[in-house]
N, C-alpha and C positions, 0 to 999 in steps of 0.2 A: 378450908374446903371450898368456900365460895370463890376465893381467888384462883384456885386450881381449876374449877369449872369454867370460870371466865377465861382463863388462859387457853384451855382446851377448845372452847367455843371460838376464840380468836384464831387459833391455829387452823381449826376446821374451816372457818370462813375464808381464811387466806388461801387454803388449799383449793377450795371451790372456785375462788377468784381466778386461779391459774387456768381454769377451763373456760372462762367467760370470753366472749368475743368471737368464738369459732362459729362458722355458719351452720345452719340446720342440715345442709347437704353433707357437710363433713361428719356430723354426728350420725347421719344415716349410713354414710359410707363405712364408718367405724363399726356400726351394728352389723352391716352386711359382711364385713371382714371377720368380725367375731363369729358369726354363724358359719362362715366358710371355713375358717381355721379350726373351729371346734368340730366341724363336720369331717375334716380330714383325719379323723381319729384312727383310721386304719393304718396310717403310715408308721406310727411308733410300734405297731404290732406286726408289721409286714414280715420282718425276719423270723419272728416266732411262728407266724402262719405258714411260711414257706418250709421251715424245718420240721415243725411239730405236726402240722395238719397234712401237708403235701409230701413230707419226707424227702425234701431236697438236700443235697450235700451242701456244706458251707461254700465250696467252690462255685456251685451253681447259684447259691444265694448271692455271692459276691458279684457274679455276672449280671444277675437280675437287678441288683442295686446300682450297678454301673449304668444299666439302661434307664433307671430312675433318674440319675444325674444327667445323662445325655438328653433325655426327654425334657428336663427342666431347662437346660441351655437352649435347646431348639425352640421350646415354647416361649421363652422370654424373647428370643430374637423375632419369632413370628408374630408375637403379640405386639411388639414395637412397630413392625412393618404394617400390620393391619390397623393399628391405632392411627398411624399417619395417613392411612388410605381411607378407612371407613369411619373413624372416630372411636373414642374410648368407650362410649356408652354401648354401642353395638358389640364391641369386642368383649366387654365385661359380661353382657347379657348372654351371649352365645357360649362363652367360656364356662360360665357357671352351669348353664343348662346341660351342655354336653358332658361336663365333668360328672354331674349327677348320674347321667345315663351310663357313662363308662364305668363309674364305681360299682353300680349295680351289676353291670355285665362282667366285671372282673372276676367275680366269684365263680363263674362258669368256666373259666380258663384254668386248666389243671396241668398242662404239659409245659415243659421247659421253654420251648420256642414261642408258644402262644402267650405265655406269661411275660417273656422278654418284650414281645411286641405290645402286649396289653399295658404293661407298666410304662413303657415308653410313650404310648398314645395318651394314657391318663395324665402323665406329667406334661406332655406337649400341650394338651388342651388346658390343663389346670393352670400352668404357669404363663399362659397367654394373658391371664387376668392381671398379673403383677404390673407390667409397664403401663397397661391401660388404667389401672387403679391409681398409679402415681400421677399420670397426666390428669386424670379426673380430680385428684386431690389438689393439684396445682390450680386447676380451673375454679374449684369451689372455695379456695382460700384467698383471702386478701394477702397481698405481699408481706405485710408485717406479721401475719399469723401462720405462715407456711411451716415454720419449724415446729410450732406447737401442734399444728394439724398432723404433721408426721408423727409426733410423739403420741397423740391420741390414737392413731392407727396402730402404733407399736404396742400401746397398752391393750388394744383389742386383740392383736395377734398373740400377745403373751397370755392374756386371759383365756383365749381360745385353745392355745397349746397346753395350758394348765388344766382346763376343764376337760378337754378332749380325751386324753389318756385315761383319766379317772372314770369318765362315762363309758369309754371304750372297754375298759376292764370289766365293768359291770355288765355290759351288753354281751361280751364273750362268755361270761359266767352263766348268764341266763338264756341267751339265744344262740350262742356259738358264733363262729367267724362269719357265717352266712348272714346273720342278723346285723353284724357290724357293717358289711358292705351295703346292705339295704338302708341302714340309718345314715351312712355316709352319703349315699346317693340322694336320699330324700332331703337331707339338710341343705345340700347344694341347690336342689330344685327350689326349696323354700327361700333360700337367699336370692335366687333368680326372681321369684315373685315379688319379694320386697324391693329389689332393685327396679323392677318394671313399674311398680306402683309409685315409689317415692322419688326416683331419680330420672324419670322420663324427661327428655329434653323439653317437652311441652310445659312441664311444671317446675323443673328445677331452676335455680338461679345461679348464673355464672358470676363469680366475684372478680376473676382475673382473666379476661378474654385475651388470649395471646394469638395474634395473627402475624406470621412472618412472611414477608413478600418474597424474599430470596433466601430460603433456609440453607444453612451451612450443614454439611455432613459431619456427624459426630466423629467419624473416622479421621477427619482432617483437623480436628481440634486437638492440637498437641497437648495443651494443658489438661484437657479432659482425659486423654489417654494416660498421662502420668498419674492423674487422680485414680483412674480405674486400676492401674497396676498396684497402687498403694492400697486400695480397697480389697483387692484380691489377697494381698499379703496379710492385711488385717483380718480378713475372713478366715484365712488358714490358721492364724494363731488363736482367734476367738473360738473356732470350732473344736479346739482341743479340750475345752471344758465340757464338751458333750460326747467326746469319744475316748481319748486317752486319760483324761483327768479322773473319771470315776474308777478306772482300773488302778490308778496311782493311789487314790484314797483307800481302796480295798487292799492292795498288795503292800504298799509302803507304810501305810498308817493303820492298817487292820481295822478300818471303819466297817460297821455293819451296814446292811442295806438301808435300814431306817436312818442312820446317821448320814449316809451319803445322800439320801432323799431330802433330809432336812437342810443339808448344806446347799444342794442344788436348788431347793425350793426357796431358800433365802434370796437367791438371785431375783426370782420373779417377784417376791414380796417387796424387796427394796425398790425395784423398778416401779411397781405399782404405787408405792408410797411416796417416792421422792423424785421420780423422773420429771413430771410436769412442773413442779415448783423449781427444780434445778434448771430446767430449760428456760423457763420464763426469766429467772434471775440472770442466766448467762446471756440471754438475748439483749439484756440491758447493760451488760458488762463492758461493752465497747470492744470486745475481742472479735476478730473475724472468724468466719466459718473454718478456714484452713488452720488457723492458730488453735482453735478448739479441737479440731480433728487430731492435731499433733499431740495435744494434752491427753486426749482419749487414748491414742495409740501408745504413748509413754506409760500411762497408768496400767494399761492392759499388759504391756510387755513386762513391767515391774512385778505384776502378779505371778509371773513364772519364775523370775530370777530369785525372788525372796524365798521360794520353796527350798532352794539349795543351801540357805543360810543355816538352818537348824532342823533337827528331826522332831522338834516339838510340834504336836498336832495342832496346837492353837494357831500356828502360822497359816493353816489352811483357811481359817476364817478371814484373816487379813488379806490373803491372796484373792479369795472370792470377793471381798469388798472392793479391792483395787480394780479387779476385772469388771465388776458390775458398774462402778462409777465410770470407768473408761468406756464401757459399752454405752452407757446412758448419754455420754457426751459425743462419742464418735458417730454413732448411727444416725441420730436425728439431724446433726449438722452436715454429715456427708450427704444425706438424702436431700436436705435443703439446698446444698451446693449444687447437686446434680439437677434439681428442678430449676434452679436459677440459671444454670448454664444452658439448660434445654430451651430457654426462651429465644436463643439466637439461631436455632435450627429446627430439625425435625424432632419434636418432643418425644414421640414414641420411640424413635431410634436411640435417643439419649438415655431414656429411662430403661430401655431394653438392655443396653450395654451395662448400665449400673446393676441391674438384676443379674445379668450373666456373670459379672465379676464375682458375685457371691455363689452363684451356681457352680462356677469353675472351682471355687474354694472348697465347695462340698465334694466335688469329684476328687480333688488332689489332697485336700487337707486331712481327711480321716485316714486315708490309706498311708500317706507319708508319715503321719503321727504314729500309727501302729508299727510301721516299719522301723522307725527310729527307736522306739521303745524296745522292740524285739532285738534289734542289732546292737544298740548302745546302752540301753538302760535308761532310767528316768532322769538322772542328774544331767547327763550329757544332752538328752532330749530337751530339757528345760533351758539349758544354755543355748541350744540351737534355735529353739522357738523364740527366745529373747533376741537372738541375733536377727532372725527374720523380722521381728518387730522393729529392730533398729533400722533395717532396710526400708521398712514401711515409713518410719519417721523421716529418713533421708529423702525418700521420694516426695513426701509432703513438703519438706523444706525446699526441694527443687521447684515444686508447684508454687510455693510462696514466692520464690524468686521470679518464676515465669509470669506470674500475675502482677508482679511489682506492687504488692499490697503493703500498705503501712500497718504495722502491728504495734500494739501497745504493750 
C-alpha cells in the first residue's frame, strides 16, 4: 500500500511539473479564456432556443447557424487586422466587453432577420478575440514554452466547454433562456474586468517581444497557405465527432444518450489527464512540428476507417481513443507552428487565417458530413472522411518538402 501511495505521489508530481515554467500572464490568459468559454453557454442551446422557444423551422435555424459561421470567419479576419493595427490587448478588451453587451441584447431579438443579423454580429465581435489571444499568448510565452502554453489554453477551453453546457442546462431549468443570455453577457464582462486588472500593458510582462521591420503578408507565404489548407481538411474530419458521429452511435450501434455522453465525455477527460504530459514528452522527442501534425492527422483518420472493420461496439472506444490522441498532437503543434511562422510577418494576420481555417471547417464540415450520411450511409461516409484525412496528410508532406526540414 505504501509503495502504491508513493507511486501515485510521484505520478502526481510529474504531472504538476509539466505545468511549471509557464509565465503568470499565460495562467491569467488561461483563466480569462476559461471564463469566456464557459460564458458562451448559450451556443450549445441555440438551436433548441430557436426551435422550441421561438418556433422557427429547421430551414430557418440552418440559415441562422450559417450566419453564425459567417460571423466567426469575419470576426477572425477583422480581429487579425485590428491586432496588427491597435495591438492584441485593446482588441481582447473591446471584444470581451462588446460580446457581453451583445449576448444580453440577443434575447430581445425575436424575428428571423434581426436574429440573423444579431447572431452574425455576436460572432463577429466574439471571434475577434481569437487571433488577438493567440498573439498575446505568443508574447507572454518564452519560445521554448509556446506549445505547452497553447496546451494550457486548450485545457481551459475544454473545461469551459464542459462546464458551460452543464451550468447552462441548470440556468434554463431555473431561469429560462432569458437568464442564460444574462449570465452569458455578465461572464464576458467579468472576463473583461479580469483582463483589465491583470494583463494591462503597464503591469504585464512580455516574454517574447517580436518586432518585424518589414513584415511579410501571410497571403504570400506559400508554405503557410499549404498548412492552412491541411488544417481546414483536418478541421472537417475532426468536427464529424461532434455532428455525424453521435448519430452513428445512436443509429448504427443503438447507444443510449447516457452512453453517447460518456463516450464523448471520455474525449475531454483524456485530454485533461494526458495532453500536457504528452506534449512535454513530444517537445523533447526530436520530432518537428510538421512531423507531429502528420502523426496526429494519421491517427484521427484511422479513427474513422476502423469503424468499418467490425460491427462490435467496442471499436467505438478505440476510435475515440485514436481521435483524441490525434487531436492532442495535431492542435497544439499546429498552433505552435502558426505562431512561429507569424514571427516573420503580421502576427494578427497569420493567426487570423489560422482561426479562419477552422471557422471555414465549421461552415462546410457539419453540412457535408450530414449530406454524405444522408446520401451514402455511414460506411461510405467513413471511407470518404478517411480519404479527406489522406489529402490532409498529403498536404502536410508537401509542406514538409517545402520547408526542407530534416525529420527523424
